[in-house]
C-alpha positions in Angstrom: -15.4 -5.7 -19.1 -15.6 -2.4 -17.3 -18.5 -1.5 -14.6 -21.2 0.8 -14.7 -20.5 3.9 -13.0 -23.6 5.8 -11.0 -24.0 9.3 -10.3 -23.2 10.3 -6.4 -26.4 9.8 -4.4 -25.7 12.8 -2.0 -26.5 16.1 -3.7 -24.1 19.2 -3.2 -25.6 21.1 -0.6 -24.6 24.7 0.1 -23.1 26.4 3.2 -23.7 30.1 3.9 -20.1 30.8 3.4 -20.5 29.2 -0.1 -23.4 31.8 -0.9 -21.5 34.7 0.8 -18.0 34.5 -0.7 -19.9 35.4 -4.6 -21.7 38.4 -2.6 -18.5 39.3 -1.1 -16.7 39.4 -4.6 -19.4 41.8 -5.5 -18.3 44.2 -3.0 -21.6 44.1 -0.8 -21.7 45.0 2.4 -22.9 42.6 5.0 -22.2 40.9 8.1 -21.4 37.2 8.1 -22.2 35.0 11.0 -20.9 31.5 10.4 -20.5 29.7 13.4 -21.5 26.1 13.2 -21.8 26.6 9.4 -22.1 23.2 7.3 -23.6 22.4 3.9 -26.9 21.5 4.2 -28.8 24.3 1.6 -30.4 23.0 -1.2 -32.2 26.3 -2.5 -33.6 29.7 -1.2 -37.0 31.1 -0.9 -38.4 34.6 0.2 -39.7 34.6 3.7 -43.1 36.2 3.9 -44.3 34.9 7.0 -45.1 31.4 6.2 -44.9 29.0 8.9 -43.8 25.3 7.2 -40.2 25.9 7.2 -37.4 23.8 6.1 -33.9 23.2 7.3 -32.6 22.8 3.5 -33.6 26.2 2.4 -31.8 29.7 2.8 -34.4 32.2 3.9 -34.2 35.7 2.1 -35.9 37.9 5.0 -37.0 41.3 3.3 -37.2 44.8 5.0 -39.3 44.7 8.0 -40.4 40.9 7.8 -37.8 39.3 10.4 -40.1 39.6 13.7 -41.7 36.5 13.0 -38.8 34.9 11.6 -37.1 31.9 14.0 -33.4 33.3 13.9 -32.2 30.3 15.9 -33.5 27.3 13.8 -33.2 28.3 9.9 -30.7 29.7 8.1 -31.2 33.1 6.6 -30.2 36.6 4.7 -31.7 39.4 6.1 -32.1 43.1 4.8 -32.4 44.4 8.4 -29.3 43.8 11.1 -31.5 40.5 12.2 -29.4 38.7 14.6 -29.5 34.7 15.5 -27.5 32.1 16.3 -27.9 29.8 13.1 -25.0 30.9 10.2 -26.6 33.7 8.7 -25.9 37.2 6.3 -27.3 40.3 7.8 -27.6 43.9 7.2 -27.5 43.3 3.2 -29.5 46.7 2.5 -30.0 45.9 -1.0 -33.4 45.4 -3.0 -34.9 41.9 -2.5 -35.3 41.0 -6.0 -31.8 42.2 -6.6 -30.5 39.6 -3.8 -32.9 36.5 -5.1 -31.5 36.7 -8.6 -27.8 36.7 -7.5 -28.5 34.0 -4.7 -30.6 31.7 -7.0 -27.7 32.2 -9.9 -24.9 31.1 -6.8 -27.3 28.0 -6.5 -27.4 27.5 -10.0 -23.5 27.8 -10.7 -23.1 25.3 -7.9 -25.9 23.0 -9.3 -24.5 23.0 -13.0 -21.2 22.1 -11.6 -22.6 19.2 -9.8 -24.6 18.2 -13.0 -21.4 18.5 -15.1 -19.7 16.1 -12.5 -22.4 13.5 -12.5 -22.4 13.5 -16.3 -18.4 12.8 -16.5 -18.7 9.9 -14.2 -21.6 8.3 -15.8 -21.0 9.1 -19.3 -17.4 7.4 -19.2 -15.4 10.5 -18.4 -11.8 10.4 -17.0 -10.1 12.4 -14.3 -8.6 14.6 -16.9 -12.1 15.8 -17.8 -12.8 16.1 -14.1 -9.9 18.6 -13.6 -10.8 20.4 -16.5 -14.3 20.9 -15.0 -12.9 21.7 -12.1 -10.3 24.2 -13.4 -13.3 26.3 -15.2 -15.4 26.2 -12.0 -12.6 27.5 -9.8 -10.5 29.7 -12.2 -7.3 27.7 -11.5 -5.6 25.0 -12.5 -6.0 21.6 -11.0 -3.9 18.4 -11.1 -4.0 15.4 -9.2 -1.0 13.0 -8.1 -0.8 9.4 -6.7 0.7 8.3 -3.7 3.9 7.5 -5.4 3.7 11.3 -6.5 2.8 10.7 -10.3 0.9 13.0 -12.2 -2.3 10.9 -13.1 -4.7 14.1 -14.1 -3.9 17.4 -15.2 -6.3 20.4 -16.4 -3.8 22.0 -18.0 -0.2 23.5 -17.8 -0.1 27.0 -16.5 2.7 29.4 -16.2 3.6 29.4 -12.5 2.7 25.8 -11.9 5.0 23.3 -10.3 7.6 22.1 -13.1 6.8 18.5 -13.3 9.7 15.7 -14.5 8.5 14.1 -17.6 9.4 10.5 -18.2 9.5 9.9 -22.3 9.5 6.1 -22.0 6.3 5.8 -20.1 4.8 9.2 -20.8 4.2 10.0 -17.2 4.8 13.2 -15.3 5.7 13.3 -11.9 6.6 15.8 -9.1 10.1 16.2 -8.8 12.2 13.6 -7.3 14.1 16.5 -5.3 10.9 17.9 -3.8 9.6 14.4 -3.0 12.8 13.7 -0.8 12.3 17.1 0.8 8.7 16.2 1.8 9.7 13.2 3.1 11.6 14.7 5.8 9.0 18.0 6.4 6.9 17.7 9.2 4.5 19.9 8.2 4.0 17.9 5.1 3.6 14.4 6.7 1.1 16.1 9.1 -1.0 17.0 6.2 -1.2 13.3 5.1 -3.7 12.7 7.7 -6.4 15.3 7.0 -9.5 13.8 5.6 -11.2 17.8 5.0 -9.6 20.2 2.7 -6.8 22.9 3.7 -4.4 25.1 2.2 -0.9 24.3 1.7 0.9 28.1 1.7 3.8 29.0 0.2 5.0 30.3 3.5 4.9 26.8 4.6 7.0 25.3 2.2 9.1 27.9 -0.3 9.2 26.1 -3.8 5.2 25.6 -4.1 2.5 28.3 -4.8 -0.5 28.5 -2.6 -2.9 25.7 -2.8 -6.3 24.4 -2.0 -5.8 20.7 -1.5 -8.0 17.6 -0.6 -6.2 14.3 0.2 -8.0 11.4 -1.7 -8.8 8.0 0.6 -10.0 4.7 -0.9 -11.3 2.5 1.5 -9.6 4.8 4.4 -6.2 4.2 2.6 -4.3 7.6 1.4 -4.1 6.8 -2.6 -3.1 10.5 -3.6 -4.1 14.1 -3.3 -6.1 16.9 -5.5 -4.6 20.3 -5.7 -6.4 23.6 -6.9 -3.4 26.2 -7.4 -4.2 29.5 -6.6 -2.5 31.1 -10.1 -5.8 32.4 -11.9 -7.7 34.0 -9.0 -8.0 33.8 -5.2 -9.0 30.9 -3.4 -12.1 31.3 -1.0 -13.1 29.9 2.0 -16.4 28.8 0.6 -14.3 26.6 -2.1 -13.3 24.0 0.5 -16.5 22.5 0.3 -16.5 22.1 -3.6 -13.3 20.8 -3.5 -14.2 17.9 -1.3 -17.2 17.4 -3.4 -14.7 17.3 -6.5 -12.6 15.1 -4.8 -15.2 12.6 -3.9 -15.6 12.1 -7.5 -11.9 11.6 -8.3 -12.1 8.8 -5.7 -14.9 7.4 -7.4 -13.2 7.5 -11.1 -10.0 5.8 -9.2 -11.7 2.7 -7.6 -13.4 2.3 -11.0 -10.4 2.6 -13.2 -8.8 0.4 -10.8 -11.5 -2.3 -11.2 -11.3 -1.8 -15.0 -7.9 -3.5 -16.2 -7.5 -1.0 -19.3 -6.7 1.6 -16.8 -4.9 1.2 -13.4 -2.9 3.7 -11.4 0.2 2.9 -9.7 1.1 2.4 -6.2 4.0 1.1 -3.9 2.5 -2.2 -3.7 2.4 -2.2 -7.5 6.2 -1.6 -7.8 6.9 -4.9 -5.0 4.2 -6.9 -7.0 6.4 -6.2 -10.4 9.7 -6.8 -8.6 8.4 -10.1 -7.0 7.1 -11.2 -10.1 10.2 -10.5 -12.3 8.3 -7.7 -14.3 10.4 -4.6 -15.4 10.2 -1.9 -13.4 10.4 1.7 -14.4 13.3 3.2 -12.7 11.6 6.5 -11.7 8.6 4.5 -10.2 11.1 2.5 -8.4 13.2 5.7 -7.2 10.0 7.4 -6.0 8.9 3.9 -4.0 12.3 3.4 -2.4 12.5 7.7 -1.7 9.5 7.2 0.2 10.4 4.2 2.4 13.8 6.0 2.5 15.3 2.6 1.5 18.1 2.4 -1.7 18.4 -0.1 -4.2 21.6 -2.0 -2.6 20.2 -2.2 1.0 19.6 -6.0 2.1 16.6 -7.3 2.2 14.4 -10.2 3.5 11.4 -11.5 2.0 8.2 -13.3 3.9 5.3 -15.0 2.5 2.5 -15.7 5.1 -0.6 -17.5 4.6 -3.2 -19.2 6.5 -3.1 -22.9 7.4 -6.9 -23.1 5.5 -5.9 -22.4 2.0 -9.3 -21.1 1.9 -8.5 -18.0 3.8 -7.1 -14.9 2.9 -4.3 -13.2 5.3 -5.9 -9.6 3.9 -8.7 -9.7 6.5 -6.2 -10.0 9.6 -5.2 -6.6 9.8 -4.3 -7.0 13.7 -1.1 -9.2 12.7 0.1 -6.9 10.0 -0.4 -3.8 12.3 1.6 -5.9 15.1 4.3 -6.9 12.8 4.7 -3.6 11.4 4.7 -2.2 14.8 7.6 -4.3 16.1 9.6 -4.6 13.0 12.0 -1.9 11.4 12.3 -1.4 7.9 9.0 -3.2 7.5 6.5 -3.1 4.2 3.9 -5.3 3.3 1.3 -5.9 0.7 -1.7 -8.4 -0.2 -1.0 -10.9 -3.5 -3.0 -14.0 -3.9 -4.6 -14.6 -0.5 -1.0 -14.3 1.0 0.8 -11.5 3.1 3.9 -10.8 1.2 6.5 -8.9 3.4 9.7 -6.9 2.6 12.0 -6.3 5.6 14.9 -3.8 4.8 17.8 -5.6 6.9 19.9 -2.4 6.6 17.3 -0.1 9.0 19.1 0.6 12.1 17.3 -1.9 14.8 16.6 -4.4 12.3 17.1 -7.9 13.9 16.9 -10.9 11.3 17.7 -13.4 14.0 15.0 -11.7 16.6 12.3 -11.9 13.6 11.3 -15.8 14.5 10.7 -14.7 18.2 8.3 -11.8 17.5 6.7 -14.1 14.6 6.3 -17.4 16.8 3.7 -16.1 19.0 1.7 -13.9 16.2 1.7 -16.9 13.8 0.4 -19.6 16.4 -2.5 -17.4 17.7 -3.3 -16.5 13.8 -3.3 -20.2 12.6 -0.6 -19.1 10.1 2.2 -20.8 7.9 5.2 -18.4 7.4 8.1 -18.8 4.6 11.1 -16.8 5.1 13.9 -16.2 2.4 17.6 -15.9 3.0 19.0 -12.4 2.7 19.0 -10.7 -0.6 21.8 -7.9 -1.3 19.7 -5.6 -3.6 16.1 -4.6 -4.3 15.9 -6.4 -7.8 16.8 -9.6 -6.1 13.6 -9.8 -4.4 12.0 -11.8 -6.7 14.4 -14.5 -5.9 13.5 -14.0 -2.2 10.0 -14.5 -2.6 10.7 -17.6 -4.5 12.8 -18.9 -1.5 9.9 -17.7 0.7 7.1 -19.7 -1.7 9.9 -22.8 -1.4 9.7 -22.6 2.4 6.1 -22.3 2.7 5.3 -25.4 -0.1 7.6 -27.3 2.2 5.6 -26.8 5.1 2.4 -28.1 3.3 3.8 -30.7 1.7 5.7 -32.3 4.2 3.0 -31.9 6.9 5.5 -30.1 9.2 4.9 -29.3 12.5 6.7 -25.9 12.5 4.7 -22.6 11.3 7.6 -20.8 10.6 10.5 -22.1 8.0 13.5 -20.4 6.9 14.8 -21.3 3.4 17.8 -22.2 4.9 16.3 -25.3 6.9 14.7 -26.4 3.6 17.2 -25.8 1.1 18.5 -29.3 1.0 15.0 -30.6 0.4 14.8 -28.2 -2.6 18.1 -29.0 -3.8 17.0 -32.6 -3.7 14.0 -32.0 -5.6 15.2 -30.2 -8.4 17.9 -32.6 -8.6 15.8 -35.7 -8.8 13.5 -34.2 -11.6 15.2 -35.9 -14.2 17.7 -38.4 -12.8 16.3 -41.1 -10.2 17.9 -40.6 -6.7 19.7 -43.7 -6.8 21.6 -42.9 -10.0 22.5 -39.3 -8.7 23.9 -41.0 -5.2 27.5 -42.4 -5.1 27.5 -45.7 -6.6 29.7 -47.1 -3.5 26.9 -46.7 -1.2 24.5 -49.0 -3.2 27.4 -51.6 -3.3 27.8 -51.5 0.2 24.4 -51.7 1.0 24.0 -54.8 -1.3 26.8 -56.2 0.3 25.9 -55.8 4.0 22.6 -57.5 3.2 24.3 -60.4 1.9 27.2 -60.7 4.3 25.2 -59.6 7.3 27.6 -56.5 7.8 26.9 -53.3 9.4 29.2 -50.9 6.9 26.8 -49.1 5.5 25.7 -47.6 8.9 29.3 -47.4 10.4 30.4 -45.1 7.7 27.2 -42.7 7.6 27.7 -42.4 11.5 31.3 -41.4 10.7 30.6 -39.3 8.3 27.6 -37.4 10.3 30.0 -37.0 13.3 32.6 -35.2 11.0 35.2 -38.3 11.4 35.4 -38.2 15.1 36.2 -41.5 16.3 35.1 -41.3 19.7 31.6 -39.5 19.1 31.0 -42.5 16.3 31.8 -45.3 18.5 29.7 -44.0 21.1 26.6 -43.7 18.6 27.1 -47.0 17.5 27.8 -48.3 20.8 31.2 -50.0 20.0 34.7 -50.3 20.7 36.9 -47.6 19.1 39.1 -50.6 18.0 35.8 -52.2 16.3 35.5 -49.0 14.7 38.9 -48.6 13.4 38.9 -52.0 11.9 35.4 -51.5 10.2 36.7 -48.1 8.5 39.8 -49.7 7.2 37.3 -52.7 5.7 35.5 -50.0 4.0 38.8 -48.6 2.6 39.9 -51.9 1.5 36.8 -53.6 0.0 35.1 -50.4 -1.5 38.0 -48.6 -2.3 36.9 -45.0 -0.7 39.3 -42.5 0.4 37.5 -40.8 3.4 40.5 -38.4 3.5 39.4 -36.8 0.2 37.3 -33.6 0.8 35.2 -34.0 -2.5 34.4 -37.5 -2.1 33.4 -37.2 1.7 31.1 -34.2 0.3 29.2 -36.5 -2.3 29.3 -39.2 0.2 27.3 -37.0 2.3 25.4 -35.7 -0.4 24.2 -39.1 -1.6 23.0 -40.2 1.8 20.8 -37.5 1.9 19.3 -38.1 -1.1 19.0 -41.7 -0.2 17.7 -41.0 3.4 16.4 -37.3 3.9 14.2 -38.3 6.8 17.3 -38.9 8.7 18.9 -35.5 8.2 15.9 -33.2 8.8 14.6 -33.2 5.3 
């Protein structure tokens, strides 16, 4: 069920620059002072000497009326060359009624735009509706792409815009992959991802794109995409920056709303990895873009980790310090939250990535944060991380079920335990083990002999006579005699590789606790 989306509770306010831009386009002569300019104006009034003045009002000062006006406190538009320290327009030598009509029209234009945006978000409108309304207001085409460079909204396709790639299977438009790859290494572009205010991306900064006014979209301080206004229809003006930021705020509101509504959801890096982890088919273009952004390749080697609180009720999501520390210390690191766990993919092909040093990095952090960590074996391509995360799951489950004193368990250390649990699902352990061992156990019990313990020690010590004799605290001659009797009584050929392996596996199946399992 979708949630109701409310209108914005912070109204659009105008700055002096937003008023000056339309007046300048009319070729009116005036002097503009914008030092300290910020959006704070709700409407305008003619100043007639009144004393009850407000900071959210723009005052129009007729000829000869500026002597008593506090020019260092309130914003104004003056007929005369009236100088003050607040942002203002002066020297606008035109009839007061003409100026008033134009400025009222400017305020009304912005307020109508604001009303339209509110109607879109409260009336079930989409990002496309938002882009179309913005395109009419700015007289330029607008589009929004997410953090995967997928175009999630577009006002219209206009000649001169960037040529997007179209995926027929998914119906998505994308920023071309070649451009994504170039942006990835472009320092100017990377710096712009941190901006929280509107800015210009000039074609002098990058030769393949037109001049654009852009605003980065942040949801809960996480970058989720970008809104761009292409300078194709009309010139972009300084006063439009604030309006663009206001439009972007509504875009974020719709994105956050649609992420809650399961019927519409925008893609991201995390979504691609969640689908890979769960074995869901991933669109190849989404995967290509994901790997390109991370500078990874499909055939790199990967390690998968799952980290959870020792208390199942608590989520790892809240422990940002742990995640940030790991990201700072481990090369090729990417993480995402899923079902109260922190899921981590580490690209082992990245320079400086050492899987053997990983445990040393994790140990103090996991101990201090009261976490458990399951680690997979390395997997040899990105599509195999489903198996990697399953191994990490198995390692975590081993810690929990066996009440292990270990906080960190690689899958390799519990693989035999998993093999035993899987092998005994249908066949009882006594029926899986080598029948010779059960025969020896019964013989020992009946004749008070020690052939079973002798055989186990001999196999565990890799048929080393001195080590086995020391382990059993018997003479070598006694050990040799017992081994000969085992061969005679039970027909075991301990020189046969397959029989020795089956016997060792059987010993583990019967007594896993004695083998660390």
